N, C-alpha and C positions, 0 to 999 in steps of 0.2 A: 326593364329588368325587374322592377317591383311587381309589375303585372304578371310577369313570367313566374316569379316566386310564389305569388298568390295562387296561380293556376296549379303549380306543382304541389303546393300545400293542400289544395282542395282534392287533387287526385290521390295524394297520400292518405288523407283523412278517409275518403271513400273506400280505398283499398284496405285500410286498417279496419274500418267498420265491417267490411265483408269478412275479413279473415278472423275477426275476433268476436263474431256474433255469439252472445251467451245463450245457452239452451234455456228455454223457459221452464219455470218450476212446475211440478205437478200441481194441478188445480187451476193454473192459468189456462185461458182458452187456447186451443190448438187450432191454428189457422192454416187453411189450404189455399194457396194462390193458384187459381186456375186461369191460365193464359191461353186464349183461344181466338181464332178468327171469327168474330161475331158479325162483321160486315165485310163487304168485298166478295170476290169470286168464290171463296171457300167458306162462306158463312154457314152453309149447311153442316160442315164439319163441327163448327162451334155450337150450333143449335143442337145437334145430336149428342155431343159429349156433355154439354151443360145439362141437358134434359136427363141424361143417364145418371150423372153425378147427383142431381137433386132427387131422382127416384131412389137411388141407393140410400141416401140420407133419410128419406121419408119412410123407407122400409126398415131401416136399422137404427134409427134414432140419431140424435146429434150429441151424444155423449159416449166417450170411450175411456175406460180406465180412469174415471173420475174427471176427465177433461172435456169441457164443452167444445164441440167442433164447429168451426165457422168456415164457410166457403166464400172466398173473395174472387169474383169473376172479372177478368180484364180482357179488353178487346185489342188485339194486336193487328187486326186487319191484314194478316199474313205478311207483315213487314218485319224483317229480322231485327233491324235497329230498334224498332218499337218493342219487340219481344224482349230484347236485352234490357232496355230501359225499364220496362214494367217489372221484369224479374228483379232488378236491383232495387226498385222501390218497394216491392213486396218483401224482400229480404231485410232491407235496412230499416224502412219506415214502419211497415206493418208487422215485421217480425214473424213471418210465416214459418211453420215447421217444415212445409213441403211446397215446392212449386210443381205444377203439373199441367197437362194438356198437350200443347205443341202439335199443331195441325199439319205442319210440313217440315221436311228435313232441315232446311236452313234455319228455321225457328228454334228447333231443338239444339242444333249445333251452336247457335249464337249464345245460348244460356249455359252450356256445359262448363265453361271456365268459371262462371259465377258460382255454380253449384260446388265446384271444387274448392274455390277460395273460401266460401262461406260455410262449407261442410253442411249444405242443405240438400236433401234428396230431391232429384228431379224425376218425376214419374211421367214417362212418355206414353201417351194414350192413343196416339195416331201415327206419327211419322215412322216410316218403314225402312229407311236406308240401313243396311246392316251395321255400318261402322258407328252408329250413334252412341251405343253403349260403351264404346272404346274411348270416347272423348273425355270421360270423367268417371272415377270410381263411385260417384254419387248418382249415376243415372241408372234407372230401372225401367224396363219396358213392359207394358201390358197390352200392346196392340199386336203387331206381327212384324216379321221382316220379309222383304220381297224375295230373297233367296230361299227362305224357308218354304214358301208356297211354290215358287217357280220350279224348284228342284223336283218336286213331286209331280207337277204337270209334265215336265220333261221325261221323267221316268215312266209315267203312264203312257205318254205318246209313243215312246219307243216300244213299250210292251204291247201296244196295239198294232205294231207293225208299220208305223209311219217311218219313212226313210228320209224324206226331204221336207224341210220346213223353212219358211221365211219368217224372220222376226220383224215386228213393227212396234217400236216403243217411243214414248215421249222422251225427249232429250233433256233429262235431268236425273238427279241421283237415283231414285228408285227405278226409273226406266232403264238406266245403264246397269244397275244391279241385276234387273230381270234379264236383260240381254246376255250379260256375261254368264249368269248362272245357267240359262237355258242352253247356250252354245256349249258350255263345258259338260253339263250332265247328259244332254242329248247326244253329243259327240262321243262321250265315254260309253254310251249304250249302243253305239254303232250307227247312229243317225248322222245326217249332214244338214247343217244350216247353210243353205245356198246363198242367202243374202241377209244382211242386217240393215234395216232401214230405221232412221231416227227422225221423228217428227218434231218440229219446233213446239215448245211448250206453250208459248203465247200465240193466240189466234191460229190454232191448228186447222189445216185442211188436209184430210186424209186421202182425198180422191186420187192425187197423183201417185201416192205410195201404194194404194190398193190396186191401181192400174198396173204397177210393176209386179205386184203379186199375181194378178190375172195373167200377165205375160209369162211369168216364170212357171206357172202351173205346178206348184208344189203339192205335196200330200196335205199340208196344213199350213196355217198361219198362226204364229203365237204373238199375241198382242198384250202390251201393257200401256194403259193410259190412265190419267187421273179420273176418279169416278165421275166427276162433273161433266166430262166430255164423252163418257161412254155411250150415251144415246146418239150423239153425232157420229161416232165411229160405226156403231151398229147400223145406223140408217144408210151410211155411205157403203158399207160392206154389202148390204142387200141391193142398193141401187146399182152397184157394179155387177150384180148378178152372181157374185161369188158363192152365195148360198145354194145356187143351182148347178154349180160346176163340179161338185164333189170335193172342193177344198174345205177341209175342216177348220173351224174357227176355235182355237184354244186361247184362253186368256186368264189373267189374274182376275179374281172375283170382283174387283172394284169396277170392272166394266159393266157388270149387271148389279150395281149398287141397289140394295133393297129399298133405299129411300126414294129412288127415282124409277125403279123397275116397271111399275105399272104404267108410267108415262111413256115407256119405250115402245110398247105395243109389240106386234108380231116379229119385227126384226130381232128382238132379244131371243127368240126361240132358236136362233142359229148357233148360239154359243154353248160351248162346254168350258166350264171354268173350274179353277182350283182356288179354294179359299179356306179360311179358318172359322168363318161364321156365316150362317144363313138364318134369316128370321123364320125359316121353315124347319130348322133343326128339330128333330123329333125327340124331345125330352120334356118331362113335366115342368122342370125348372125353366126351360126356354119358353114354353107355352105361357107360363105365368108372367115371365119377363115381358114378352111381347104384348100380352093383354094389359098388364099394368102400365107399360110405357105408353101404349095407345090411349088408355083411359086418362092418363095424366097430361097428354099432349095432343088433344083434339084429333085422335085417330092416327097420329103419325106412326109409321112403322120403323122400329129400330134397325139400324144398319151396323156395319162392322166398326164404325167410329163409336157408336153408342156402347157396344159391348166392351170396347177398349177403355172407355171412360168408366163404365160400371165396375169392371174388374180392377181398374186403377184405384178406385175408391176402396174396394175390398182390400187390396194390398196395403193401403195406408191404414185403414181401420185395424186390420189383423196385426200389422207391425206395432201399432201403438198399444194394442191390447197385450201383445207379447212382451213389450218392454215395461209394462205396468205404468204407462203414462210418461215414460222418459222419452222426450222428443229430441234429444241430441241426434245430430245427423248420423254419427257413427253407429249409435244404438239402433236407429230405425233401419239403416241399410243392412246391418247385420241381421235384423229380424226379418227383413224381406227376402233375403237369400234363402232359397230352399222352400219358401211357402208353396203349398199345394192345396188346391180346392176345386170344387165342382162349379163350373161357370155355365151360364146359358149356352155357351158354345161347346161345352163338353169339359173333360178333365184338363186342367192346366197347372203349370208350376213355374216358378222363377228359378232358372238355373243358378246355383250358388256360385259358379265360377264366372259366368259371363253377365249375370244379372239380366239376362234376356228371357223371353217367354218360351216355354216348351208347350206344345199343344198339338191337337189333331189337325190334319189338313184333309179337306174333303173335296172330292170331285163332284161337280153338280151339273145338272141340266136345267134349263128354264122350262117350266111347264105351266100351262094354263089350267087353273082349277076354278071353275065357275067363271066369274068376271075378274079374277085376280091372277097375276103372274107371280110365280115363286121360284126360288133357286132350290131345286130338289137334290139332296145329296144321294149319290149312288155308290160311292166307294170311299173308304176311310184309310188314311195313313196315320198311325197312332204315334203320339208323343214325339213329334218332329222338332228337332233343334235347328237353329240356324246353322247351315253347313259351313264348315271351315272356321268357326269360332274356336279360339284356343284358350279363352278364359282370361280374367284380369282381376 
């Protein structure tokens, strides 16, 4: 009984600490807790976001509104329980003003209740499941949502006269978001999704699913897979000869991730993708971003994770500037709502109702230029919101 009472007491103390975190005074350091997968299968996500965050600070300084900005990077290895523990430590012990990062949906979901109780903003720089921002009024997203991109791919496909499509998605949150959105939007435009195929997220083998596509003979296949396995998907698509049969390959842009695109080789040339960022985006701001990023990181090319991290840092800096250094959670969230700026990806803003990002979606083809492969944009859908969001 005594042990039970001690445990209950410890839980109460931790909960009270989260609920009553005092805002730091102006002049105290403003700390950003960046929680990322720096090891494990999604380490490239962490590497890209951390590099982008540090580049932003190098370009814009480490002081905002009289507050010294400190970046604290923690590795969650893509384990949700670890993400939650690290978030609590950052809030209670390190007294961060913002937690940020979140490479995958379960990681972002795990921290949302902590953000609510502590009234600390959580800036999602990567995870893409639509419902994440609905989990807490303190969540803001600077990456993208899967339905935001998928809806425009489906619209474009219908506009090109495609009538029958088979979807192939990885069986987890963003993949299911993509499947649901494509089926609904393509169907509303008069198309038919003849089959929906879901591939296990762990140890995926796409061959049997692609054989089903070959047997079905649709006009196109729509695919959503995590960026790390895009090369495997593309290789097996070509090995099945689907690129020679007239079946178009449509996909979320993660499949031709800029970070790994050059290593994919010719199979990547088969894809038409929709996405919110390409390292080949034709603007002076993006050219500088790509050049500076490569210079600071041994030639590494920034991808969509990097731009999510870079813009996440901008949102934090701009909000702190707007509040005059007031780092209370409510003040920062209010300041982030409605922010609008020019990003390396193009014009973006934070929807004041949903706290989700509004941005252009681009249709792209992979093209070889010299000895490099690039995602080349050929059509733009402007100022796209996440479809179906009602605000919160």
